[in-house]
Structures are given as structure tokens and as C-alpha cells.
C-alpha positions in Angstrom: -23.5 49.6 65.0 -27.0 48.4 65.9 -27.5 44.5 67.1 -29.0 43.3 64.0 -26.0 45.3 61.9 -23.7 43.2 64.0 -25.7 40.4 63.3 -25.3 41.0 59.3 -21.4 41.6 59.7 -20.9 38.7 61.3 -22.6 36.9 58.8 -20.9 38.5 55.9 -17.4 37.7 57.9 -18.1 34.0 58.2 -18.9 33.9 54.5 -16.2 36.0 53.1 -13.2 35.6 55.4 -14.2 32.7 57.2 -14.7 30.0 54.2 -14.3 32.7 51.3 -17.1 31.1 49.4 -16.4 31.3 45.5 -18.5 32.0 42.6 -20.7 28.7 42.4 -19.2 26.8 45.2 -21.0 24.6 47.7 -21.5 25.2 50.8 -22.4 22.8 53.9 -23.2 24.4 57.0 -23.2 22.3 60.4 -24.8 23.9 63.2 -28.0 23.3 65.5 -31.6 24.6 65.8 -30.7 27.2 68.4 -28.8 29.0 65.4 -31.4 29.1 63.0 -32.2 33.8 63.0 -28.5 33.8 62.5 -27.6 30.7 60.1 -30.5 32.2 57.9 -28.3 35.4 57.6 -25.2 33.2 56.7 -27.4 31.5 54.0 -28.3 34.9 52.6 -24.8 36.2 52.7 -23.4 33.1 51.0 -26.2 33.2 47.8 -25.2 36.8 47.7 -21.5 36.0 47.2 -22.2 33.8 44.9 -22.7 30.3 46.5 -24.2 27.5 43.9 -26.0 25.7 46.6 -26.0 26.1 50.3 -27.0 23.4 52.5 -28.0 23.2 56.1 -27.0 20.4 58.5 -29.4 20.9 61.4 -28.8 19.2 65.0 -30.6 19.3 68.1 -29.4 19.1 71.9 -32.0 17.0 72.9 -31.9 14.7 70.3 -28.4 14.2 70.3 -28.3 13.2 73.8 -31.3 11.3 73.6 -29.3 8.8 71.1 -26.5 8.7 73.9 -29.3 7.9 76.4 -31.4 5.6 74.8 -29.8 4.1 71.6 -28.7 0.8 71.6 -25.3 -0.6 72.0 -25.1 -1.9 68.3 -26.2 1.3 67.4 -23.8 3.2 69.1 -20.7 1.3 68.1 -22.0 2.1 63.9 -21.9 5.4 62.1 -24.4 6.6 59.7 -23.2 6.1 56.0 -25.1 8.7 54.5 -23.1 11.5 56.6 -19.8 10.2 55.1 -21.2 10.3 51.9 -22.1 13.7 52.1 -19.0 15.1 53.5 -17.1 12.7 50.7 -19.4 14.6 47.8 -18.1 18.0 49.4 -14.8 17.4 49.1 -15.5 16.1 45.4 -16.9 19.1 44.5 -14.2 21.1 46.2 -17.1 22.6 48.6 -16.7 24.4 51.6 -17.9 23.5 55.4 -19.0 25.9 57.9 -19.8 24.9 61.6 -21.6 27.4 63.7 -21.4 26.1 67.0 -24.1 27.0 70.1 -23.5 23.6 72.1 -24.2 23.3 75.5 -20.9 22.5 77.3 -22.4 20.0 79.7 -24.4 18.5 76.8 -23.4 14.6 77.7 -23.0 14.9 81.2 -23.7 12.0 83.0 -23.4 9.8 79.9 -21.4 6.5 80.5 -18.1 7.3 79.2 -17.9 3.9 77.3 -20.7 5.0 75.3 -19.4 8.5 74.1 -15.9 6.7 73.4 -17.2 3.9 71.4 -19.0 6.6 69.2 -16.2 9.2 68.8 -14.0 6.0 67.9 -16.5 4.7 65.2 -17.1 8.1 64.0 -13.2 9.0 63.7 -12.6 5.9 61.8 -15.8 6.2 59.2 -14.5 9.9 58.3 -11.1 9.4 57.6 -11.5 10.9 54.0 -13.1 13.9 55.6 -10.6 14.4 58.4 -7.5 14.1 56.1 -9.1 16.8 53.8 -9.7 19.1 56.8 -6.4 18.5 58.3 -4.5 19.0 54.9 -6.7 22.1 53.9 -8.1 19.9 50.8 -11.4 22.0 51.1 -12.1 25.5 52.9 -13.7 25.2 56.6 -14.4 27.5 59.5 -15.9 27.2 62.8 -17.6 30.0 64.3 -19.9 30.0 67.1 -23.2 32.2 68.5 -24.6 31.6 71.7 -27.2 29.3 73.1 -29.2 29.5 76.4 -27.7 27.1 78.0 -24.1 28.4 76.7 -24.6 32.0 77.7 -25.8 30.6 81.4 -22.9 29.0 81.7 -20.6 31.5 80.9 -22.4 34.4 82.3 -24.1 32.5 85.5 -23.4 35.8 87.4 -26.0 37.8 85.4 -29.5 38.3 85.8 -31.5 35.4 83.3 -32.7 38.1 80.8 -28.9 39.2 80.8 -27.1 36.4 79.5 -27.7 36.2 76.0 -27.1 39.9 75.4 -23.7 39.6 77.2 -22.7 36.6 75.3 -23.6 38.1 71.9 -21.6 41.1 72.7 -18.4 39.0 73.9 -18.7 37.0 70.3 -18.7 40.2 68.6 -15.6 41.5 70.2 -13.7 38.5 69.7 -14.3 38.6 66.1 -13.9 42.6 65.7 -17.3 43.1 65.0 -18.6 46.7 65.9 -15.3 48.8 65.5 -15.5 49.6 62.0 -15.1 47.3 58.9 -14.5 43.9 60.4 -13.3 42.4 57.0 -10.5 44.9 56.6 -9.8 44.5 60.1 -9.3 40.7 59.8 -7.2 41.2 57.1 -4.7 43.3 59.2 -5.3 40.9 62.1 -4.1 37.9 60.4 -1.1 39.4 58.4 0.1 40.4 62.3 -0.1 36.7 62.9 1.6 35.7 59.6 4.3 37.7 60.5 4.8 36.3 63.5 4.7 32.8 62.4 7.3 33.8 59.7 9.9 35.2 62.7 9.6 31.8 64.1 10.0 30.2 60.9 13.0 32.1 60.4 14.3 31.0 63.9 14.2 27.2 63.3 14.0 26.2 66.6 15.2 22.8 67.5 13.5 22.4 70.9 10.8 24.6 72.9 11.3 24.5 76.8 8.0 25.5 78.9 8.3 26.3 82.7 5.2 27.4 84.8 3.7 26.2 87.9 2.7 22.5 87.3 4.5 22.4 84.1 8.3 21.6 82.9 8.1 20.6 79.6 10.6 20.1 76.6 9.0 19.4 73.2 11.3 18.6 70.2 10.4 20.2 66.6 11.0 18.1 63.4 13.8 19.5 61.1 11.1 20.9 58.4 8.5 21.9 60.9 6.4 25.1 59.6 4.8 27.7 62.0 1.4 28.7 60.4 -1.3 31.4 61.6 -5.0 30.9 61.4 -4.8 31.8 57.7 -4.9 28.6 55.5 -5.0 28.1 51.7 -6.8 25.4 49.7 -4.9 23.3 46.7 -7.1 25.8 44.5 -5.4 28.7 46.2 -8.4 30.1 48.2 -7.5 31.5 51.4 -9.6 30.8 54.6 -9.8 31.5 58.3 -10.4 27.9 60.2 -11.0 29.5 63.2 -12.7 32.7 64.3 -11.7 34.1 66.5 -8.0 32.9 66.2 -4.9 34.5 67.9 -2.7 31.7 67.7 0.7 30.8 65.9 1.1 26.7 65.6 3.5 24.3 64.8 3.7 20.4 65.1 6.0 18.7 68.0 8.2 15.5 67.0 5.9 12.3 67.9 8.7 11.0 69.9 10.3 14.4 71.2 8.2 15.4 74.1 9.5 14.6 77.9 8.2 15.9 81.3 4.8 17.2 82.7 2.0 19.6 81.9 -1.0 20.9 83.5 -4.0 22.5 81.9 -5.0 26.2 83.2 -8.7 26.2 81.9 -11.3 23.3 81.5 -11.3 21.3 78.4 -15.1 20.7 77.3 -14.8 17.2 75.5 -17.9 15.3 73.9 -20.3 17.4 76.1 -18.3 17.1 79.6 -15.9 19.1 81.2 -12.5 18.1 81.6 -10.4 19.9 84.5 -7.4 20.0 87.1 -5.2 17.7 85.0 -1.7 17.0 84.3 0.0 14.8 82.0 3.2 13.2 82.2 5.5 12.6 79.0 8.3 10.1 78.4 9.5 9.7 74.6 6.7 11.6 73.4 3.9 9.7 75.0 1.8 10.3 77.6 2.6 7.9 80.3 0.4 9.0 83.1 -2.5 11.4 83.1 -4.5 12.7 86.2 -7.7 14.9 86.2 -9.9 16.1 89.2 -12.8 16.6 87.1 -13.5 13.9 84.4 -11.0 11.6 85.0 -12.6 8.5 83.5 -13.2 10.9 80.1 -9.6 11.7 80.3 -8.3 8.5 80.3 -10.5 7.4 77.4 -9.6 10.5 75.3 -5.7 9.3 75.6 -6.9 5.9 74.4 -9.0 6.1 71.5 -6.2 4.9 69.4 -2.5 4.7 69.5 -1.8 8.4 68.6 -4.2 9.9 71.1 -1.3 9.2 73.4 1.2 11.9 72.1 0.6 15.2 71.0 0.3 16.8 67.2 0.1 20.5 68.1 2.2 23.2 69.6 0.2 26.8 69.5 1.5 30.0 71.1 -0.8 32.7 72.1 -0.1 35.6 74.3 -1.5 35.8 78.0 -2.8 39.5 77.1 -4.6 38.5 73.8 -8.0 40.2 73.4 -9.8 37.0 74.7 -7.9 36.4 77.6 -7.9 40.0 78.8 -11.9 39.9 78.6 -11.4 37.5 81.7 -14.1 35.4 80.3 -14.0 31.6 80.5 -16.2 30.8 77.5 -15.8 26.6 78.1 -15.6 26.6 74.6 -12.2 25.5 73.0 -12.6 27.9 70.2 -12.4 30.5 72.6 -10.3 29.3 75.2 -7.6 28.2 73.3 -7.1 31.7 71.8 -6.9 32.8 75.2 -3.7 30.8 75.9 -1.0 28.9 74.8 -2.1 25.3 74.0 -1.3 21.6 73.0 -3.0 19.3 71.1 -3.5 15.7 71.7 -3.7 13.4 68.7 -3.2 13.9 65.1 -0.5 16.7 64.0 -1.7 19.2 60.8 0.3 17.7 57.7 0.5 21.5 56.8 2.8 21.8 59.9 5.3 20.2 57.6 7.3 20.9 54.5 5.7 18.9 51.8 3.2 17.0 54.3 0.1 17.8 52.4 1.5 15.2 50.0 2.4 12.4 52.4 0.6 9.3 53.1 -0.3 8.2 56.8 2.4 5.8 56.4 4.9 8.3 55.4 3.8 10.9 58.3 4.6 8.1 60.8 7.8 7.5 59.1 8.6 11.0 59.7 7.7 11.3 63.3 4.2 13.2 62.4 1.8 12.2 64.6 -1.6 10.3 63.0 -4.8 9.9 64.9 -8.5 10.0 65.2 -8.1 12.2 67.6 -7.3 16.0 67.6 -8.1 17.7 71.2 -6.7 21.3 72.4 -6.0 22.0 75.9 -5.0 24.8 77.6 -1.9 25.5 79.2 -0.9 29.2 79.2 -0.7 31.3 82.0 1.1 34.9 82.9 3.5 32.8 84.6 4.6 31.0 81.9 8.3 31.4 80.6 8.9 29.6 77.1 12.9 29.2 76.0 13.5 28.2 72.2 16.9 25.8 71.7 18.6 26.4 68.5 20.8 23.4 67.0 23.8 25.0 68.0 22.5 24.8 71.4 22.1 28.4 72.0 18.9 29.0 74.0 16.7 32.1 73.4 13.6 33.6 75.2 10.4 33.3 73.5 8.0 34.0 76.1 8.5 35.7 79.4 5.5 36.0 82.0 3.4 35.0 79.2 4.0 37.3 76.6 6.2 37.3 73.5 9.6 38.1 74.4 11.1 38.8 70.8 
């Protein structure tokens, strides 16, 4: 395939598999000015697939950083109502949402942590209805990524400047199965394999997971009605979609108060335009009681204090160490990719769809059942080729799930 053919195939994949646009459906695309040539292809593909109206919401890294640098404290503590109204109308119209990410991993480096935390908190509170719609799959949504010059320079710093963007494009094409035949068909086969693995775990009904690796000794209890899921989700209208492209994970939720031990990250966490790395978290009764990071420690402390739920876990995800992204030995400095190269956990809210009947529960009911709620949901990577994971059944039997970073069954 030529480069232009790969671009067109990627745009079609985002529309037909990512959000799986339906006839007459509205599509909101959130992206940045760096992606405009590719975004135009996505818009064209969406209309050809029958979309009713496609709206593109553009951002710009310079403008975004300028707000954090020069915005008043008063404005930093506010969140625009028109953004909330836009998302609410999309939900009411049963539209679809696509993120096309190209953000510089160091976008907000040097910005005072307090300003980032304030805006994160008010945004999370203002978009509570939208966050619930996404977390419960009320609307179809998907995240993909394309290169920007700063991101490509970060990932491929060892290459000459004029080769970085090309290398980044080819790496992304590989992760989303573009260039090796019919990508849509390959994705359907891939998702079927992930769903089969999730079903195996659902059949097991493990009570606890025991993690052991250098810097990690952690036990995670699972709710009795937990559900393992794959990258494929479904709206109430029975429309399937892929939330993350790429995806290599199967995932569920932990019991909020059932996490004990300590865990260390194995890849950097890019959070709010900053890097947090070299960190360890200690848990007692589900809560993070201590956190230390060699890089970005102040931001880590702020992250786990966004609200009460930010000091608990909301997601447990399993990814074999030899996944295609991990095998590439590329560190993307982007959670969308790095989480699919590694077993990972998420600080903050759980997905209600990982609990039987969870989609219909109120926030109060979720808390009663030990399902964590929060304005935060941040994945961090913990997997390696040295990680072992055991599953403990309700009768006390222990079975291997991972050995040396790979599936053991």
C-alpha cells in the first residue's frame, strides 16, 4: 500500500470500526490543528458512511498552553458551559465521539501543578453527565492518534529530524493493522480473539489476583459480579464500537476496598501534558496510603487527591508482554499505545460495564457495591517480562494466569 492508501484505510477504520458510524448519526471529532489533513479524510469517510453531520472541534497546543500560562486564577477555576452543552446534546442525539490525538507529551511541562489540578477538577465536575455516558457506553466513542512533529521528535529522537514523522506514521499504522491486507477484517478477527480470552476469565470467576514482579507485590480482590471485557463495546442501541485503537487488553474492575500491597510503574505516565515516572504506590484496604515518584512527584500527589475516588483503583487490565506494541520496543509516551504494551491499572473511576447490571446503577449504588467512582481515570503501566500473576478461586485454589509476562493458560 502507498502512504496515501494507508491514510485512507486508517480514516475508514476509525469511522467503520472505531465509532462504527450509523446512517444519519452525528459525529463530534475532537482533535488539534496538527491533524487537519488526516481529519479531513475522516470527515469525508464519515459522510460516505452515512453520517448526518460531522463537527470538528479543533485545539492548538500553543493556545492550550497559553491559557495555563496566562489565564487568570478566576478563569482557571471555571469550565465553559458551551462545551458541556455540546457534549450533552451529542448524548441526547445518540451521536458518536472520536478523539484524534496528537498531543505533545511535554505540553504543560513547567506549568504550576496547582493550576493544572484546578482545571482538571472543575472540568471533571462540569462534565459529569458526559463522563457517565462514556463510562457506561451510552454513546459510541473511540480514540485514535496520529503524529505531530513534537510527539514524533520525542519518540524517535534518535533519528534525523526529516525521518521522524515518517517513522511515527509507520509505527502507528503497524499498531492498528494497516498495510497488511483488509484492516477492517483483521480488526474483527483480532477483537474476536480478545473476546475469547475475556470469556475464559469470566468462566474462571477468580476472587483475587496476586501480582509479583520487581518492585511489585500486590493483591487485588475482584467483585463477585465482575465482568471481564475486551476492546469491543456496545451501546444501548446495540451498536458495537472500539473505544481504543490500538487495543490489546482484556480488563475488569477491582473491588474498591480490596487492594493491598505495592506496585511500581514500568513505563512513564503522561498526565496533563507532563511526565510522571519512577513511581511506586502502596495500598491498604484499597486506598493509596503512600506514593513516591522520581519524576513528577508533585503532580502524582495532586492526581491521587483530585477527589476521594482518586486514591483508589478502578481498572485491572491484562496485556501480554509480547503484544505487537511491546515487541516493537517503542516507548510512545502516550497512554493509548503504552497501555497496550503492558499490564496496567487505572487510578480512579471504574467502568460500570465491568459489573453485572452496572450500567443501570446510580453513583450511590455503585459505591454501596464497592465500585469506585471518581472524576479521575488514569491508566498506568506495570507489566514486564518478569511479571507473574496468579488467580485465586473462591475455594482457595490458586492458578497461574501470567508467567514471565505471558498468558499461562
